[in-house]
C-alpha positions as CSV (number, residue, x, y, z in Angstrom):
1,X,-187.6,-51.2,222.4
2,X,-187.6,-55.0,222.6
3,X,-184.3,-56.4,221.3
4,X,-186.0,-59.4,219.5
5,X,-188.3,-57.0,217.7
6,X,-185.3,-54.9,216.7
7,X,-183.5,-58.1,215.5
8,X,-186.5,-59.0,213.4
9,X,-186.7,-55.5,211.8
10,X,-182.9,-55.8,211.0
11,X,-183.3,-59.2,209.4
12,X,-186.3,-58.1,207.3
13,X,-184.5,-54.9,206.3
14,X,-181.4,-57.0,205.3
15,X,-183.5,-59.4,203.2
16,X,-185.8,-56.9,201.5
17,X,-183.0,-54.4,200.7
18,X,-184.4,-51.2,202.0
19,X,-186.0,-49.4,205.0
20,X,-189.1,-48.7,202.9
21,X,-189.6,-52.3,201.9
22,X,-189.2,-53.5,205.5
23,X,-191.6,-50.7,206.6
24,X,-194.3,-52.0,204.3
25,X,-193.7,-55.6,205.1
26,X,-193.8,-55.0,208.9
27,X,-196.5,-52.3,208.8
28,X,-194.5,-49.8,210.7
29,X,-193.1,-46.4,209.5
30,X,-189.7,-46.1,207.8
31,X,-188.7,-43.9,210.7
32,X,-189.4,-46.7,213.2
33,X,-187.4,-49.1,211.1
34,X,-184.5,-46.7,211.3
35,X,-184.9,-46.4,215.0
36,X,-184.7,-50.1,215.5
37,X,-181.5,-50.4,213.4
38,X,-180.0,-47.4,215.1
39,X,-180.7,-48.9,218.5
40,X,-178.9,-52.1,217.6
41,X,-176.0,-50.2,216.2
42,X,-175.7,-48.1,219.3
43,X,-175.9,-51.2,221.5
44,X,-173.2,-53.0,219.5
45,X,-171.1,-49.9,219.0
46,X,-170.7,-50.6,215.3
47,X,-172.4,-50.0,211.9
48,X,-174.5,-52.9,210.6
49,X,-175.8,-51.3,207.4
50,X,-174.0,-48.8,205.2
51,X,-176.6,-46.4,203.9
52,X,-176.5,-43.9,201.1
53,X,-179.2,-41.9,199.3
54,X,-179.4,-44.6,196.6
55,X,-178.6,-47.9,198.1
56,X,-177.7,-49.8,201.3
57,X,-175.6,-52.9,202.0
58,X,-174.5,-54.9,205.0
59,X,-171.1,-54.3,206.5
60,X,-169.0,-57.4,207.3
61,X,-170.1,-57.3,210.9
62,X,-173.7,-56.7,209.7
63,X,-173.6,-59.9,207.6
64,X,-172.3,-62.0,210.5
65,X,-174.9,-60.4,212.9
66,X,-177.6,-61.1,210.3
67,X,-176.9,-64.8,210.3
68,X,-176.9,-65.1,214.1
69,X,-180.1,-63.0,214.4
70,X,-181.9,-65.5,212.1
71,X,-180.8,-68.3,214.5
72,X,-181.9,-66.4,217.6
73,X,-185.3,-65.6,216.0
74,X,-185.9,-69.2,215.0
75,X,-185.1,-70.4,218.5
76,X,-187.4,-67.8,220.0
77,X,-190.2,-68.9,217.8
78,X,-189.5,-72.5,218.8
79,X,-189.8,-71.5,222.4
80,X,-193.1,-69.9,221.8
81,X,-194.2,-73.0,219.9
82,X,-193.5,-75.2,223.0
83,X,-195.7,-72.9,225.1
84,X,-198.4,-73.1,222.5
85,X,-198.2,-76.8,222.3
86,X,-199.2,-77.1,225.9
87,X,-202.5,-75.5,225.0
88,X,-205.4,-77.8,224.1
89,X,-207.1,-75.3,221.7
90,X,-205.2,-74.8,218.4
91,X,-204.2,-71.2,217.8
92,X,-201.7,-69.2,215.8
93,X,-200.8,-68.8,212.1
94,X,-200.6,-71.9,209.9
95,X,-198.6,-71.4,206.7
96,X,-200.0,-73.6,203.9
97,X,-199.0,-74.2,200.3
98,X,-201.2,-76.0,197.7
99,X,-201.5,-76.4,193.9
100,X,-203.6,-73.7,192.2
101,X,-206.7,-75.5,191.0
102,X,-207.1,-77.8,194.0
103,X,-206.3,-74.9,196.4
104,X,-208.8,-72.4,194.9
105,X,-211.6,-74.8,194.2
106,X,-211.5,-77.5,196.9
107,X,-209.1,-76.5,199.7
108,X,-210.3,-73.0,200.1
109,X,-213.9,-74.0,201.2
110,X,-212.3,-76.5,203.7
111,X,-210.1,-73.7,205.1
112,X,-213.0,-71.3,205.7
113,X,-214.9,-74.0,207.5
114,X,-211.8,-74.8,209.6
115,X,-211.4,-71.1,210.6
116,X,-215.1,-71.2,211.7
117,X,-214.4,-74.3,213.8
118,X,-211.2,-72.9,215.3
119,X,-211.5,-69.1,215.7
120,X,-208.1,-68.7,217.3
121,X,-206.3,-69.9,214.2
122,X,-205.2,-68.0,211.1
123,X,-204.2,-69.5,207.8
124,X,-201.7,-68.0,205.3
125,X,-202.5,-69.9,202.0
126,X,-200.2,-69.7,199.0
127,X,-201.2,-71.3,195.8
128,X,-198.6,-72.3,193.2
129,X,-198.0,-75.3,190.9
130,X,-194.2,-75.2,191.3
131,X,-192.5,-77.4,193.9
132,X,-191.8,-75.2,196.9
133,X,-189.0,-75.7,199.4
134,X,-191.0,-75.7,202.7
135,X,-187.9,-75.0,204.9
136,X,-186.6,-72.2,202.8
137,X,-190.0,-70.6,202.2
138,X,-191.4,-71.2,205.6
139,X,-194.4,-73.5,204.9
140,X,-195.7,-75.7,207.7
141,X,-198.2,-77.7,205.7
142,X,-198.0,-78.6,202.0
143,X,-200.6,-80.3,199.8
144,X,-198.9,-82.1,197.0
145,X,-200.4,-83.8,193.9
146,X,-198.2,-86.3,192.0
147,X,-195.3,-88.5,192.9
148,X,-193.3,-87.4,195.9
149,X,-189.7,-86.3,195.2
150,X,-189.1,-84.2,198.3
151,X,-186.4,-84.7,200.8
152,X,-187.0,-85.4,204.5
153,X,-190.8,-84.9,204.8
154,X,-193.6,-86.5,206.8
155,X,-196.2,-87.5,204.3
156,X,-199.8,-88.7,204.9
157,X,-201.6,-90.1,201.8
158,X,-205.0,-88.6,200.9
159,X,-207.5,-89.8,198.3
160,X,-206.3,-89.8,194.7
161,X,-206.8,-86.7,192.7
162,X,-209.1,-88.0,190.0
163,X,-209.9,-86.4,186.7
164,X,-213.0,-86.9,184.6
165,X,-214.1,-85.8,181.1
166,X,-217.1,-83.5,180.6
167,X,-218.8,-81.4,178.0
168,X,-221.8,-79.1,177.9
169,X,-225.2,-80.5,176.8
170,X,-225.3,-78.1,173.9
171,X,-221.9,-79.2,172.6
172,X,-222.8,-82.9,172.9
173,X,-226.1,-82.3,171.1
174,X,-224.3,-80.6,168.2
175,X,-221.3,-82.9,168.0
176,X,-222.4,-86.3,169.4
177,X,-221.3,-88.1,172.5
178,X,-217.9,-89.8,172.5
179,X,-218.3,-93.5,173.4
180,X,-214.6,-94.4,173.6
181,X,-211.4,-92.5,174.4
182,X,-210.3,-92.9,170.8
183,X,-213.4,-91.1,169.6
184,X,-212.1,-87.9,171.3
185,X,-209.9,-87.5,168.3
186,X,-213.0,-86.3,166.4
187,X,-213.8,-83.7,169.1
188,X,-212.5,-80.3,170.1
189,X,-210.7,-80.8,173.4
190,X,-209.8,-78.1,175.9
191,X,-206.2,-78.7,176.9
192,X,-204.7,-77.7,180.2
193,X,-201.1,-76.5,180.0
194,X,-198.9,-75.3,177.1
195,X,-197.6,-78.4,175.3
196,X,-195.2,-78.8,172.3
197,X,-195.0,-81.3,169.5
198,X,-192.0,-82.8,171.3
199,X,-193.9,-83.1,174.5
200,X,-197.6,-83.5,173.6
201,X,-200.5,-83.6,176.1
202,X,-201.8,-87.1,176.9
203,X,-205.1,-88.1,178.5
204,X,-204.9,-91.6,179.9
205,X,-208.1,-93.6,180.5
206,X,-208.4,-97.2,181.7
207,X,-211.1,-100.0,181.6
208,X,-210.9,-103.7,182.4
209,X,-207.2,-103.5,183.0
210,X,-206.4,-101.9,179.7
211,X,-205.1,-98.3,179.2
212,X,-206.2,-96.0,176.4
213,X,-204.0,-93.0,175.6
214,X,-205.5,-89.9,173.9
215,X,-203.6,-87.0,172.5
216,X,-206.2,-84.3,172.7
217,X,-206.4,-81.4,170.3
218,X,-208.6,-78.3,170.1
219,X,-208.8,-74.6,169.6
220,X,-208.1,-73.5,173.2
221,X,-205.2,-74.3,175.5
222,X,-204.6,-72.6,178.8
223,X,-202.4,-72.8,181.9
224,X,-205.4,-72.0,184.1
225,X,-208.0,-74.7,184.4
226,X,-210.7,-72.3,185.4
227,X,-210.5,-70.7,182.0
228,X,-211.1,-74.1,180.4
229,X,-214.0,-74.8,182.7
230,X,-215.6,-71.6,181.5
231,X,-215.1,-72.6,177.9
232,X,-216.5,-76.0,178.5
233,X,-219.7,-74.6,180.1
234,X,-220.1,-72.3,177.1
235,X,-219.9,-75.3,174.7
236,X,-216.5,-75.0,173.2
237,X,-215.4,-78.6,173.7
238,X,-214.5,-81.4,176.0
239,X,-212.6,-80.7,179.2
240,X,-210.7,-83.0,181.6
241,X,-210.7,-81.7,185.1
242,X,-210.9,-82.5,188.8
243,X,-213.9,-84.6,189.8
244,X,-214.5,-82.6,193.0
245,X,-215.2,-79.5,191.0
246,X,-216.9,-81.0,187.9
247,X,-219.5,-82.9,190.0
248,X,-221.0,-79.6,191.0
249,X,-221.3,-78.5,187.4
250,X,-222.8,-81.9,186.5
251,X,-225.4,-81.7,189.3
252,X,-226.3,-78.2,188.1
253,X,-226.8,-79.5,184.6
254,X,-224.2,-77.2,183.1
255,X,-221.9,-80.2,182.1
256,X,-222.4,-83.9,181.4
257,X,-219.8,-86.5,182.2
258,X,-218.6,-88.5,179.2
259,X,-216.9,-91.9,179.1
260,X,-218.3,-92.7,182.6
261,X,-217.4,-96.4,182.1
262,X,-213.7,-95.5,181.8
263,X,-211.5,-94.5,184.7
264,X,-209.9,-91.1,184.0
265,X,-206.4,-90.0,184.9
266,X,-205.6,-90.2,188.6
267,X,-202.7,-88.9,190.6
268,X,-201.6,-89.5,194.2
269,X,-202.2,-86.7,196.7
270,X,-200.4,-86.2,200.1
271,X,-200.3,-83.7,202.9
272,X,-196.7,-83.0,203.9
273,X,-194.9,-81.4,206.8
274,X,-191.1,-80.8,207.1
275,X,-189.5,-83.7,209.1
276,X,-187.7,-81.4,211.5
277,X,-190.8,-79.2,212.2
278,X,-192.2,-79.4,215.7
279,X,-195.7,-80.9,215.6
280,X,-197.6,-78.3,217.6
281,X,-201.3,-78.5,218.4
282,X,-202.2,-76.1,215.6
283,X,-200.4,-78.2,213.0
284,X,-201.6,-81.6,214.3
285,X,-205.2,-80.4,214.4
286,X,-205.0,-78.9,210.9
287,X,-203.5,-82.0,209.4
288,X,-206.0,-84.3,211.1
289,X,-208.8,-82.2,209.7
290,X,-207.3,-82.4,206.2
291,X,-207.1,-86.2,206.5
292,X,-210.6,-86.5,207.7
293,X,-211.9,-84.3,204.8
294,X,-209.7,-85.6,202.0
295,X,-208.5,-89.0,203.3
């Protein structure tokens, strides 16, 4: 058995808390997990994990060995990255994090095209609206919408994430077409997020250097924008959503943009990488492609 492989099995077992969980994560049998741990313990002449029928926990030596194994594995991966960097064709796994709506509607088609262009690459895409810790959680590329508050990161600006207001032709025929942001107060709005009276939702529009704030209200609120898009297409009200997605619905005739003379809310968008991360060919190529597509 390879010692680095055994160290990796030991680290995953320690982190996941059981042989069964490590077996599932590593796609090997529980018996093979046990063999890797037993091999390390035999080599070191000590017990690393105390095991009972109900639970397991690291010994004092096991905890120290676990910390050193993590360092060794990181260094081994860095050594592999140096070798990969010398290749001209990007290859390997790219771990990417992005916001949910942008990731599922706009980034996902870009990634599938990228995989077609570079068949030796793989992408692990995680979508979440929370602020992730790229170092702790192992992300190499992060798409971030909004003001940057991260620590040491390399940030490249992309085009702003612009929102526009739309409604279905049927809704507008029945309820009239809003001609100013203030007139949205007379309409049923589809509100993204769960807001409270102390922290109400605000839609900000601008025109000729003046801003217009709207506090939308309606019968449906949701923390998933796709649900609101479905409701808008079905005629349940006015939605405010990403221009990249809504322009497809507008072209298809399912929605109509309202207030086209006003600029809707816009937020900065960046692609980030941890400052201490080695810029391998696979990462540089992926980021350059993102900047070309969304810059």
